[in-house]
C-alpha angles and dihedrals in degrees: 000000000000090000093054092047090054092053096048099083091050092048092049090050091054092049090049091051091051093048092047090051091051093049093048091047090052093049090049092051091051091050091049091050092049092049092049090050091049093050093044090054095049095251095307112125094186104053096151099073121033114205115258120190112203132198130186132201127181122213091008117183086230093064134067118244093252090057102034100160116090115198121193118197119190120190108220091169131097097243134058114272108225100188139358125204120195145156130232115220134176133212132184110263110279094008131107101212108108127210128201122013097136093112118073112210124199140202116196097183110127107240117199120215111285094014129116126213123196125199136173121233139187117243112259113253093250090060102053093142133128094265092179086074114102085226090084137060115203118210140179113227139175097029111189115187118194121204098181098268 
């Protein structure tokens, strides 16, 4: 038994070296995979959802009376946006409670990176209010851009 006890520290050191090599190899493989993913996606880590900045204007001079809501959609992403879905909601001025939002609206205009597209929309039925009144704030919520993936 004395012989086995003398070899134990050396055997443990060899096992530790093997485990350390395996862990370092795994970490290196993960880093290589992450770098390949980053390069393949042109430096953009979040390729699934390009950033869309939306603006809304009611009773815009750019829109006819039957479609009084002007929506501006700017693509701040790195890929074309193929479609954007969104909801229009209203709150009382200075309040956070939102009304409406049952109707999902859509814009299927392809928007290239850096470009803005503006469209005029009818008010959804659940929002047939006098939105020109300062009593209301009109907001766009739940904006879902689609880039084809």
